[in-house]
PQR file of N, CA, C, O and H, with PARSE charges and radii, in Angstrom:
ATOM      1  N   MET A   1      22.718  22.556   2.805 -0.4000 1.5000
ATOM      2  CA  MET A   1      23.314  22.241   2.253 -0.0000 2.0000
ATOM      3  C   MET A   1      23.999  20.859   3.029  0.5500 1.7000
ATOM      4  O   MET A   1      24.043  20.615   4.235 -0.5500 1.4000
ATOM      5  N   ARG A   2      24.463  20.131   1.981 -0.4000 1.5000
ATOM      6  CA  ARG A   2      25.317  19.054   2.722 -0.0000 2.0000
ATOM      7  C   ARG A   2      26.508  18.434   2.039  0.5500 1.7000
ATOM      8  O   ARG A   2      26.708  17.805   1.000 -0.5500 1.4000
ATOM      9  H   ARG A   2      24.426  20.329   1.001  0.4000 1.0000
ATOM     10  N   LEU A   3      27.626  19.132   3.655 -0.4000 1.5000
ATOM     11  CA  LEU A   3      29.116  18.463   2.514 -0.0000 2.0000
ATOM     12  C   LEU A   3      29.445  17.499   3.096  0.5500 1.7000
ATOM     13  O   LEU A   3      29.110  17.380   4.274 -0.5500 1.4000
ATOM     14  H   LEU A   3      27.463  19.643   4.499  0.4000 1.0000
ATOM     15  N   PRO A   4      30.214  16.498   2.449 -0.5600 1.5000
ATOM     16  CA  PRO A   4      31.016  15.679   2.969  0.2800 2.0000
ATOM     17  C   PRO A   4      31.519  15.747   4.286  0.5500 1.7000
ATOM     18  O   PRO A   4      31.876  16.776   4.859 -0.5500 1.4000
ATOM     19  N   THR A   5      31.534  14.240   4.876 -0.4000 1.5000
ATOM     20  CA  THR A   5      32.677  14.073   5.953 -0.0000 2.0000
ATOM     21  C   THR A   5      34.097  15.046   6.288  0.5500 1.7000
ATOM     22  O   THR A   5      34.368  15.823   7.203 -0.5500 1.4000
ATOM     23  H   THR A   5      31.244  13.404   4.411  0.4000 1.0000
ATOM     24  N   LYS A   6      34.610  14.725   5.442 -0.4000 1.5000
ATOM     25  CA  LYS A   6      35.816  15.701   5.645 -0.0000 2.0000
ATOM     26  C   LYS A   6      35.743  16.947   4.934  0.5500 1.7000
ATOM     27  O   LYS A   6      36.809  17.555   5.021 -0.5500 1.4000
ATOM     28  H   LYS A   6      34.389  14.094   4.698  0.4000 1.0000
ATOM     29  N   GLN A   7      34.994  17.457   4.361 -0.4000 1.5000
ATOM     30  CA  GLN A   7      35.133  18.810   3.949 -0.0000 2.0000
ATOM     31  C   GLN A   7      34.105  19.468   5.199  0.5500 1.7000
ATOM     32  O   GLN A   7      34.316  20.547   5.752 -0.5500 1.4000
ATOM     33  H   GLN A   7      34.128  16.962   4.291  0.4000 1.0000
ATOM     34  N   LEU A   8      32.956  18.549   5.492 -0.4000 1.5000
ATOM     35  CA  LEU A   8      32.577  19.499   6.937 -0.0000 2.0000
ATOM     36  C   LEU A   8      33.632  20.013   8.317  0.5500 1.7000
ATOM     37  O   LEU A   8      33.690  21.111   8.870 -0.5500 1.4000
ATOM     38  H   LEU A   8      32.784  17.673   5.042  0.4000 1.0000
ATOM     39  N   ILE A   9      34.659  18.317   8.680 -0.4000 1.5000
ATOM     40  CA  ILE A   9      35.778  18.374   9.322 -0.0000 2.0000
ATOM     41  C   ILE A   9      36.663  19.674   9.437  0.5500 1.7000
ATOM     42  O   ILE A   9      37.121  20.106  10.495 -0.5500 1.4000
ATOM     43  H   ILE A   9      34.612  17.425   8.230  0.4000 1.0000
ATOM     44  N   ASN A  10      36.856  20.304   8.027 -0.4000 1.5000
ATOM     45  CA  ASN A  10      37.778  21.035   7.396 -0.0000 2.0000
ATOM     46  C   ASN A  10      37.300  22.476   7.531  0.5500 1.7000
ATOM     47  O   ASN A  10      38.029  23.440   7.761 -0.5500 1.4000
ATOM     48  H   ASN A  10      36.483  19.953   7.167  0.4000 1.0000
ATOM     49  N   LYS A  11      36.418  22.489   7.415 -0.4000 1.5000
ATOM     50  CA  LYS A  11      35.692  23.518   7.602 -0.0000 2.0000
ATOM     51  C   LYS A  11      35.443  24.161   9.117  0.5500 1.7000
ATOM     52  O   LYS A  11      35.280  25.308   9.535 -0.5500 1.4000
ATOM     53  H   LYS A  11      35.826  21.705   7.227  0.4000 1.0000
ATOM     54  N   ILE A  12      35.488  23.032   9.641 -0.4000 1.5000
ATOM     55  CA  ILE A  12      34.668  23.664  11.152 -0.0000 2.0000
ATOM     56  C   ILE A  12      36.298  23.607  11.874  0.5500 1.7000
ATOM     57  O   ILE A  12      36.632  24.483  12.672 -0.5500 1.4000
ATOM     58  H   ILE A  12      35.620  22.101   9.302  0.4000 1.0000
ATOM     59  N   GLU A  13      36.957  22.817  11.604 -0.4000 1.5000
ATOM     60  CA  GLU A  13      38.372  23.383  12.015 -0.0000 2.0000
ATOM     61  C   GLU A  13      39.058  24.779  11.280  0.5500 1.7000
ATOM     62  O   GLU A  13      39.717  25.621  11.890 -0.5500 1.4000
ATOM     63  H   GLU A  13      36.685  22.105  10.956  0.4000 1.0000
ATOM     64  N   ASN A  14      38.847  24.797  10.331 -0.4000 1.5000
ATOM     65  CA  ASN A  14      39.355  26.450   9.589 -0.0000 2.0000
ATOM     66  C   ASN A  14      38.564  27.675  10.576  0.5500 1.7000
ATOM     67  O   ASN A  14      39.023  28.736  10.997 -0.5500 1.4000
ATOM     68  H   ASN A  14      38.312  24.112   9.836  0.4000 1.0000
ATOM     69  N   LEU A  15      37.509  27.203  10.712 -0.4000 1.5000
ATOM     70  CA  LEU A  15      36.639  27.949  11.641 -0.0000 2.0000
ATOM     71  C   LEU A  15      36.840  28.427  12.889  0.5500 1.7000
ATOM     72  O   LEU A  15      36.803  29.582  13.314 -0.5500 1.4000
ATOM     73  H   LEU A  15      37.136  26.341  10.370  0.4000 1.0000
ATOM     74  N   SER A  16      37.047  27.441  13.400 -0.4000 1.5000
ATOM     75  CA  SER A  16      38.042  27.283  14.723 -0.0000 2.0000
ATOM     76  C   SER A  16      38.989  27.581  15.213  0.5500 1.7000
ATOM     77  O   SER A  16      39.146  27.480  16.429 -0.5500 1.4000
ATOM     78  H   SER A  16      37.077  26.503  13.055  0.4000 1.0000
ATOM     79  N   ASN A  17      39.841  28.006  14.450 -0.4000 1.5000
ATOM     80  CA  ASN A  17      41.532  28.422  14.102 -0.0000 2.0000
ATOM     81  C   ASN A  17      41.315  29.588  14.793  0.5500 1.7000
ATOM     82  O   ASN A  17      42.387  29.798  15.362 -0.5500 1.4000
ATOM     83  H   ASN A  17      39.714  28.088  13.462  0.4000 1.0000
ATOM     84  N   GLY A  18      40.673  30.327  15.029 -0.4000 1.5000
ATOM     85  CA  GLY A  18      40.746  31.514  14.766 -0.0000 2.0000
ATOM     86  C   GLY A  18      40.003  32.646  15.788  0.5500 1.7000
ATOM     87  O   GLY A  18      39.955  33.874  15.870 -0.5500 1.4000
ATOM     88  H   GLY A  18      39.802  30.157  14.568  0.4000 1.0000
ATOM     89  N   LEU A  19      39.378  31.318  16.615 -0.4000 1.5000
ATOM     90  CA  LEU A  19      38.642  31.573  18.046 -0.0000 2.0000
ATOM     91  C   LEU A  19      39.079  31.554  19.188  0.5500 1.7000
ATOM     92  O   LEU A  19      39.628  30.561  19.666 -0.5500 1.4000
ATOM     93  H   LEU A  19      39.417  30.321  16.548  0.4000 1.0000
ATOM     94  N   THR A  20      38.904  32.659  19.817 -0.4000 1.5000
ATOM     95  CA  THR A  20      39.466  32.842  21.277 -0.0000 2.0000
ATOM     96  C   THR A  20      39.163  31.342  22.111  0.5500 1.7000
ATOM     97  O   THR A  20      38.559  30.479  21.473 -0.5500 1.4000
ATOM     98  H   THR A  20      38.458  33.466  19.429  0.4000 1.0000
ATOM     99  N   PRO A  21      39.552  31.063  23.424 -0.5600 1.5000
ATOM    100  CA  PRO A  21      38.940  30.120  23.970  0.2800 2.0000
ATOM    101  C   PRO A  21      37.627  30.134  24.537  0.5500 1.7000
ATOM    102  O   PRO A  21      36.951  29.105  24.570 -0.5500 1.4000
ATOM    103  N   GLU A  22      37.128  31.473  25.088 -0.4000 1.5000
ATOM    104  CA  GLU A  22      35.800  31.630  25.337 -0.0000 2.0000
ATOM    105  C   GLU A  22      34.673  31.116  23.990  0.5500 1.7000
ATOM    106  O   GLU A  22      33.794  30.256  24.052 -0.5500 1.4000
ATOM    107  H   GLU A  22      37.677  32.308  25.061  0.4000 1.0000
ATOM    108  N   GLN A  23      35.131  32.112  22.627 -0.4000 1.5000
ATOM    109  CA  GLN A  23      34.194  32.053  21.754 -0.0000 2.0000
ATOM    110  C   GLN A  23      34.419  30.504  20.872  0.5500 1.7000
ATOM    111  O   GLN A  23      33.601  30.253  19.987 -0.5500 1.4000
ATOM    112  H   GLN A  23      35.845  32.810  22.576  0.4000 1.0000
ATOM    113  N   LEU A  24      35.499  29.545  21.143 -0.4000 1.5000
ATOM    114  CA  LEU A  24      35.810  28.652  20.499 -0.0000 2.0000
ATOM    115  C   LEU A  24      34.816  26.958  21.882  0.5500 1.7000
ATOM    116  O   LEU A  24      34.467  25.810  21.609 -0.5500 1.4000
ATOM    117  H   LEU A  24      36.164  29.749  21.861  0.4000 1.0000
ATOM    118  N   SER A  25      34.759  27.817  23.273 -0.4000 1.5000
ATOM    119  CA  SER A  25      33.710  26.947  24.109 -0.0000 2.0000
ATOM    120  C   SER A  25      32.450  26.945  23.777  0.5500 1.7000
ATOM    121  O   SER A  25      31.594  26.065  23.684 -0.5500 1.4000
ATOM    122  H   SER A  25      35.042  28.750  23.495  0.4000 1.0000
ATOM    123  N   SER A  26      32.479  28.401  23.565 -0.4000 1.5000
ATOM    124  CA  SER A  26      30.477  28.462  22.665 -0.0000 2.0000
ATOM    125  C   SER A  26      30.313  28.032  21.897  0.5500 1.7000
ATOM    126  O   SER A  26      29.358  27.271  22.051 -0.5500 1.4000
ATOM    127  H   SER A  26      33.174  29.116  23.640  0.4000 1.0000
ATOM    128  N   PHE A  27      31.018  27.984  20.163 -0.4000 1.5000
ATOM    129  CA  PHE A  27      30.821  27.427  19.153 -0.0000 2.0000
ATOM    130  C   PHE A  27      30.654  25.820  19.628  0.5500 1.7000
ATOM    131  O   PHE A  27      29.629  25.140  19.683 -0.5500 1.4000
ATOM    132  H   PHE A  27      31.794  28.603  20.038  0.4000 1.0000
ATOM    133  N   LEU A  28      32.198  25.431  19.986 -0.4000 1.5000
ATOM    134  CA  LEU A  28      32.258  23.334  20.855 -0.0000 2.0000
ATOM    135  C   LEU A  28      30.163  23.480  21.112  0.5500 1.7000
ATOM    136  O   LEU A  28      29.531  22.961  20.192 -0.5500 1.4000
ATOM    137  H   LEU A  28      33.031  25.983  19.941  0.4000 1.0000
ATOM    138  N   ASP A  29      29.734  23.805  21.688 -0.4000 1.5000
ATOM    139  CA  ASP A  29      28.340  24.036  22.861 -0.0000 2.0000
ATOM    140  C   ASP A  29      27.175  24.125  21.604  0.5500 1.7000
ATOM    141  O   ASP A  29      26.370  23.223  21.373 -0.5500 1.4000
ATOM    142  H   ASP A  29      30.247  24.227  22.435  0.4000 1.0000
ATOM    143  N   ILE A  30      27.251  25.209  20.966 -0.4000 1.5000
ATOM    144  CA  ILE A  30      26.398  25.205  19.777 -0.0000 2.0000
ATOM    145  C   ILE A  30      27.067  23.861  18.967  0.5500 1.7000
ATOM    146  O   ILE A  30      26.116  23.362  18.366 -0.5500 1.4000
ATOM    147  H   ILE A  30      27.905  25.942  21.154  0.4000 1.0000
ATOM    148  N   ILE A  31      28.018  23.242  18.755 -0.4000 1.5000
ATOM    149  CA  ILE A  31      28.238  21.877  17.703 -0.0000 2.0000
ATOM    150  C   ILE A  31      27.409  20.515  18.654  0.5500 1.7000
ATOM    151  O   ILE A  31      26.696  19.545  18.397 -0.5500 1.4000
ATOM    152  H   ILE A  31      28.791  23.648  19.243  0.4000 1.0000
ATOM    153  N   ASP A  32      27.768  20.896  19.363 -0.4000 1.5000
ATOM    154  CA  ASP A  32      27.111  19.696  20.582 -0.0000 2.0000
ATOM    155  C   ASP A  32      25.339  19.659  20.598  0.5500 1.7000
ATOM    156  O   ASP A  32      24.551  18.803  20.194 -0.5500 1.4000
ATOM    157  H   ASP A  32      28.348  21.684  19.572  0.4000 1.0000
ATOM    158  N   ALA A  33      25.083  21.314  21.414 -0.4000 1.5000
ATOM    159  CA  ALA A  33      23.347  21.555  20.670 -0.0000 2.0000
ATOM    160  C   ALA A  33      22.833  20.694  19.221  0.5500 1.7000
ATOM    161  O   ALA A  33      22.000  19.803  19.053 -0.5500 1.4000
ATOM    162  H   ALA A  33      25.723  22.009  21.742  0.4000 1.0000
ATOM    163  N   MET A  34      23.432  21.166  18.618 -0.4000 1.5000
ATOM    164  CA  MET A  34      23.023  21.090  17.348 -0.0000 2.0000
ATOM    165  C   MET A  34      22.930  19.364  16.615  0.5500 1.7000
ATOM    166  O   MET A  34      22.167  18.879  15.779 -0.5500 1.4000
ATOM    167  H   MET A  34      24.108  21.890  18.755  0.4000 1.0000
ATOM    168  N   THR A  35      24.260  18.716  17.504 -0.4000 1.5000
ATOM    169  CA  THR A  35      23.889  16.972  17.377 -0.0000 2.0000
ATOM    170  C   THR A  35      22.596  16.465  17.661  0.5500 1.7000
ATOM    171  O   THR A  35      21.844  15.767  16.980 -0.5500 1.4000
ATOM    172  H   THR A  35      24.880  19.110  18.183  0.4000 1.0000
ATOM    173  N   ALA A  36      22.471  16.979  18.865 -0.4000 1.5000
ATOM    174  CA  ALA A  36      21.802  16.019  19.904 -0.0000 2.0000
ATOM    175  C   ALA A  36      20.055  16.434  19.065  0.5500 1.7000
ATOM    176  O   ALA A  36      19.327  15.635  18.475 -0.5500 1.4000
ATOM    177  H   ALA A  36      23.082  17.546  19.419  0.4000 1.0000
ATOM    178  N   LEU A  37      19.928  17.222  19.191 -0.4000 1.5000
ATOM    179  CA  LEU A  37      18.698  17.620  17.679 -0.0000 2.0000
ATOM    180  C   LEU A  37      18.700  16.931  16.588  0.5500 1.7000
ATOM    181  O   LEU A  37      17.612  16.787  16.031 -0.5500 1.4000
ATOM    182  H   LEU A  37      20.519  17.871  19.670  0.4000 1.0000
ATOM    183  N   VAL A  38      19.602  16.472  16.134 -0.4000 1.5000
ATOM    184  CA  VAL A  38      19.724  15.770  15.097 -0.0000 2.0000
ATOM    185  C   VAL A  38      19.729  14.358  15.568  0.5500 1.7000
ATOM    186  O   VAL A  38      19.114  13.459  14.994 -0.5500 1.4000
ATOM    187  H   VAL A  38      20.487  16.589  16.587  0.4000 1.0000
ATOM    188  N   GLU A  39      20.392  14.218  16.551 -0.4000 1.5000
ATOM    189  CA  GLU A  39      20.026  12.821  17.170 -0.0000 2.0000
ATOM    190  C   GLU A  39      18.287  12.480  17.604  0.5500 1.7000
ATOM    191  O   GLU A  39      17.807  11.393  17.283 -0.5500 1.4000
ATOM    192  H   GLU A  39      20.891  14.948  17.017  0.4000 1.0000
ATOM    193  N   GLU A  40      17.829  13.048  18.011 -0.4000 1.5000
ATOM    194  CA  GLU A  40      16.765  13.504  18.703 -0.0000 2.0000
ATOM    195  C   GLU A  40      15.616  13.256  17.532  0.5500 1.7000
ATOM    196  O   GLU A  40      14.610  12.578  17.743 -0.5500 1.4000
ATOM    197  H   GLU A  40      18.219  13.931  18.271  0.4000 1.0000
ATOM    198  N   ALA A  41      15.924  13.939  16.195 -0.4000 1.5000
ATOM    199  CA  ALA A  41      14.868  14.080  14.710 -0.0000 2.0000
ATOM    200  C   ALA A  41      15.180  12.274  14.882  0.5500 1.7000
ATOM    201  O   ALA A  41      14.285  11.451  15.075 -0.5500 1.4000
ATOM    202  H   ALA A  41      16.741  14.490  16.024  0.4000 1.0000
ATOM    203  N   GLY A  42      16.345  12.018  14.783 -0.4000 1.5000
ATOM    204  CA  GLY A  42      16.103  10.621  13.846 -0.0000 2.0000
ATOM    205  C   GLY A  42      15.894  10.202  14.989  0.5500 1.7000
ATOM    206  O   GLY A  42      17.115  10.050  14.945 -0.5500 1.4000
ATOM    207  H   GLY A  42      17.072  12.686  14.626  0.4000 1.0000
ATOM    208  N   ASP A  43      15.566   9.830  16.051 -0.4000 1.5000
ATOM    209  CA  ASP A  43      14.665   8.994  17.193 -0.0000 2.0000
ATOM    210  C   ASP A  43      13.513   9.149  17.078  0.5500 1.7000
ATOM    211  O   ASP A  43      12.798   8.277  17.570 -0.5500 1.4000
ATOM    212  H   ASP A  43      14.574   9.954  16.087  0.4000 1.0000
ATOM    213  N   PHE A  44      12.784  10.459  16.301 -0.4000 1.5000
ATOM    214  CA  PHE A  44      11.561  10.960  16.788 -0.0000 2.0000
ATOM    215  C   PHE A  44      11.149  10.249  15.105  0.5500 1.7000
ATOM    216  O   PHE A  44       9.920  10.275  15.039 -0.5500 1.4000
ATOM    217  H   PHE A  44      13.365  11.168  15.902  0.4000 1.0000
ATOM    218  N   LYS A  45      11.593   9.795  14.106 -0.4000 1.5000
ATOM    219  CA  LYS A  45      11.662   9.204  12.685 -0.0000 2.0000
ATOM    220  C   LYS A  45      11.353   7.948  13.055  0.5500 1.7000
ATOM    221  O   LYS A  45      10.285   7.487  12.652 -0.5500 1.4000
ATOM    222  H   LYS A  45      12.591   9.774  14.160  0.4000 1.0000
ATOM    223  N   GLU A  46      12.154   7.201  13.830 -0.4000 1.5000
ATOM    224  CA  GLU A  46      12.704   6.115  14.290 -0.0000 2.0000
ATOM    225  C   GLU A  46      11.483   5.142  14.395  0.5500 1.7000
ATOM    226  O   GLU A  46      11.229   4.173  13.680 -0.5500 1.4000
ATOM    227  H   GLU A  46      13.022   7.575  14.158  0.4000 1.0000
ATOM    228  N   SER A  47      10.547   5.814  15.836 -0.4000 1.5000
ATOM    229  CA  SER A  47       9.121   6.310  15.805 -0.0000 2.0000
ATOM    230  C   SER A  47       8.442   6.049  15.453  0.5500 1.7000
ATOM    231  O   SER A  47       7.956   4.937  15.661 -0.5500 1.4000
ATOM    232  H   SER A  47      10.753   6.601  16.417  0.4000 1.0000
ATOM    233  N   ASN A  48       7.876   7.081  14.542 -0.4000 1.5000
ATOM    234  CA  ASN A  48       6.671   7.409  14.102 -0.0000 2.0000
ATOM    235  C   ASN A  48       6.577   6.560  13.071  0.5500 1.7000
ATOM    236  O   ASN A  48       5.491   6.651  12.497 -0.5500 1.4000
ATOM    237  H   ASN A  48       8.270   7.984  14.373  0.4000 1.0000
ATOM    238  N   GLU A  49       7.660   5.396  12.414 -0.4000 1.5000
ATOM    239  CA  GLU A  49       7.678   4.839  11.708 -0.0000 2.0000
ATOM    240  C   GLU A  49       6.506   3.478  11.704  0.5500 1.7000
ATOM    241  O   GLU A  49       6.273   2.867  12.747 -0.5500 1.4000
ATOM    242  H   GLU A  49       8.541   5.322  12.880  0.4000 1.0000
ATOM    243  N   PRO A  50       5.926   3.173  10.569 -0.5600 1.5000
ATOM    244  CA  PRO A  50       5.044   1.953  10.972  0.2800 2.0000
ATOM    245  C   PRO A  50       5.802   0.499  11.077  0.5500 1.7000
ATOM    246  O   PRO A  50       6.561   0.023  10.234 -0.5500 1.4000
ATOM    247  N   ASP A  51       5.432  -0.041  12.233 -0.4000 1.5000
ATOM    248  CA  ASP A  51       6.114  -1.817  12.047 -0.0000 2.0000
ATOM    249  C   ASP A  51       5.528  -2.045  11.678  0.5500 1.7000
ATOM    250  O   ASP A  51       4.352  -1.730  11.859 -0.5500 1.4000
ATOM    251  H   ASP A  51       4.814   0.346  12.918  0.4000 1.0000
ATOM    252  N   LYS A  52       6.187  -3.074  10.555 -0.4000 1.5000
ATOM    253  CA  LYS A  52       5.628  -3.502   9.670 -0.0000 2.0000
ATOM    254  C   LYS A  52       5.444  -4.703   9.942  0.5500 1.7000
ATOM    255  O   LYS A  52       5.083  -5.337   8.950 -0.5500 1.4000
ATOM    256  H   LYS A  52       7.143  -3.329  10.407  0.4000 1.0000
ATOM    257  N   LYS A  53       5.564  -5.495  11.163 -0.4000 1.5000
ATOM    258  CA  LYS A  53       5.515  -6.505  12.184 -0.0000 2.0000
ATOM    259  C   LYS A  53       3.887  -6.389  12.177  0.5500 1.7000
ATOM    260  O   LYS A  53       3.314  -7.427  11.847 -0.5500 1.4000
ATOM    261  H   LYS A  53       5.857  -4.981  11.969  0.4000 1.0000
ATOM    262  N   ILE A  54       3.299  -5.588  12.405 -0.4000 1.5000
ATOM    263  CA  ILE A  54       2.117  -5.369  13.334 -0.0000 2.0000
ATOM    264  C   ILE A  54       1.304  -5.031  12.083  0.5500 1.7000
ATOM    265  O   ILE A  54       1.481  -4.157  11.235 -0.5500 1.4000
ATOM    266  H   ILE A  54       3.764  -4.745  12.673  0.4000 1.0000
ATOM    267  N   GLU A  55       0.021  -6.309  12.255 -0.4000 1.5000
ATOM    268  CA  GLU A  55      -0.776  -6.021  11.141 -0.0000 2.0000
ATOM    269  C   GLU A  55      -1.862  -5.235  11.429  0.5500 1.7000
ATOM    270  O   GLU A  55      -2.207  -5.432  12.594 -0.5500 1.4000
ATOM    271  H   GLU A  55      -0.123  -7.019  12.944  0.4000 1.0000
ATOM    272  N   PRO A  56      -2.604  -4.364  10.823 -0.5600 1.5000
ATOM    273  CA  PRO A  56      -3.575  -3.886  10.996  0.2800 2.0000
ATOM    274  C   PRO A  56      -4.943  -3.889  11.612  0.5500 1.7000
ATOM    275  O   PRO A  56      -5.720  -4.598  10.973 -0.5500 1.4000
ATOM    276  N   ALA A  57      -5.485  -3.289  12.697 -0.4000 1.5000
ATOM    277  CA  ALA A  57      -6.916  -3.867  13.689 -0.0000 2.0000
ATOM    278  C   ALA A  57      -7.359  -4.099  12.509  0.5500 1.7000
ATOM    279  O   ALA A  57      -6.988  -3.256  11.692 -0.5500 1.4000
ATOM    280  H   ALA A  57      -4.853  -2.713  13.217  0.4000 1.0000
ATOM    281  N   PRO A  58      -8.102  -5.034  12.045 -0.5600 1.5000
ATOM    282  CA  PRO A  58      -9.536  -4.969  10.868  0.2800 2.0000
ATOM    283  C   PRO A  58     -10.774  -4.215  11.503  0.5500 1.7000
ATOM    284  O   PRO A  58     -11.106  -4.043  12.676 -0.5500 1.4000
ATOM    285  N   VAL A  59     -11.402  -3.783  10.161 -0.4000 1.5000
ATOM    286  CA  VAL A  59     -12.150  -2.796  10.681 -0.0000 2.0000
ATOM    287  C   VAL A  59     -13.672  -3.571  10.325  0.5500 1.7000
ATOM    288  O   VAL A  59     -13.832  -4.440   9.467 -0.5500 1.4000
ATOM    289  H   VAL A  59     -11.133  -3.923   9.208  0.4000 1.0000
ATOM    290  N   PRO A  60     -14.782  -2.969  11.281 -0.5600 1.5000
ATOM    291  CA  PRO A  60     -15.573  -3.411  11.640  0.2800 2.0000
ATOM    292  C   PRO A  60     -16.788  -3.290  10.859  0.5500 1.7000
ATOM    293  O   PRO A  60     -17.164  -2.123  10.755 -0.5500 1.4000
ATOM    294  N   ALA A  61     -17.796  -4.490  10.053 -0.4000 1.5000
ATOM    295  CA  ALA A  61     -18.002  -4.091   9.339 -0.0000 2.0000
ATOM    296  C   ALA A  61     -19.520  -3.258  10.079  0.5500 1.7000
ATOM    297  O   ALA A  61     -20.136  -3.403  11.135 -0.5500 1.4000
ATOM    298  H   ALA A  61     -17.491  -5.438  10.138  0.4000 1.0000
ATOM    299  N   LEU A  62     -19.713  -2.065   8.469 -0.4000 1.5000
ATOM    300  CA  LEU A  62     -20.937  -1.305   9.844 -0.0000 2.0000
ATOM    301  C   LEU A  62     -22.232  -1.642   9.045  0.5500 1.7000
ATOM    302  O   LEU A  62     -22.317  -2.047   7.886 -0.5500 1.4000
ATOM    303  H   LEU A  62     -19.212  -1.947   7.612  0.4000 1.0000
ATOM    304  N   SER A  63     -23.373  -1.336  10.084 -0.4000 1.5000
ATOM    305  CA  SER A  63     -24.492  -1.899   9.917 -0.0000 2.0000
ATOM    306  C   SER A  63     -25.649  -0.895   9.360  0.5500 1.7000
ATOM    307  O   SER A  63     -26.101   0.067   9.980 -0.5500 1.4000
ATOM    308  H   SER A  63     -23.304  -1.008  11.025  0.4000 1.0000
ATOM    309  N   SER A  64     -26.042  -1.341   8.015 -0.4000 1.5000
ATOM    310  CA  SER A  64     -27.289  -0.430   7.728 -0.0000 2.0000
ATOM    311  C   SER A  64     -28.660  -0.452   8.539  0.5500 1.7000
ATOM    312  O   SER A  64     -29.579   0.116   7.949 -0.5500 1.4000
ATOM    313  H   SER A  64     -25.675  -2.124   7.512  0.4000 1.0000
ATOM    314  N   ALA A  65     -28.926  -0.923   9.602 -0.4000 1.5000
ATOM    315  CA  ALA A  65     -29.754  -1.187  10.829 -0.0000 2.0000
ATOM    316  C   ALA A  65     -29.755   0.811  10.908  0.5500 1.7000
ATOM    317  O   ALA A  65     -28.867   1.663  10.882 -0.5500 1.4000
ATOM    318  H   ALA A  65     -28.179  -1.384  10.081  0.4000 1.0000
ATOM    319  N   VAL A  66     -31.428   0.842  11.023 -0.4000 1.5000
ATOM    320  CA  VAL A  66     -31.361   2.445  11.700 -0.0000 2.0000
ATOM    321  C   VAL A  66     -32.198   2.091  12.633  0.5500 1.7000
ATOM    322  O   VAL A  66     -33.155   1.317  12.662 -0.5500 1.4000
ATOM    323  H   VAL A  66     -32.149   0.150  11.044  0.4000 1.0000
ATOM    324  N   HIS A  67     -31.419   3.146  13.805 -0.4000 1.5000
ATOM    325  CA  HIS A  67     -31.580   2.799  15.838 -0.0000 2.0000
ATOM    326  C   HIS A  67     -33.103   3.737  15.748  0.5500 1.7000
ATOM    327  O   HIS A  67     -33.775   3.921  16.763 -0.5500 1.4000
ATOM    328  H   HIS A  67     -30.642   3.774  13.782  0.4000 1.0000
TER
END
């Protein structure tokens, strides 16, 4: 499920209002870890996208000669 940014922030604020300081600290640690995962996924996706500037290597001609 994808939420608009404002709605996501409101939900996080509402959830965090009822937490103790210890729970809030754990909650923020989880949010930080999830943010890092999303950033890593984005980096991984970018590193696996083909570079359009690089042309593929030519395919060598196959010989029909039998050795």
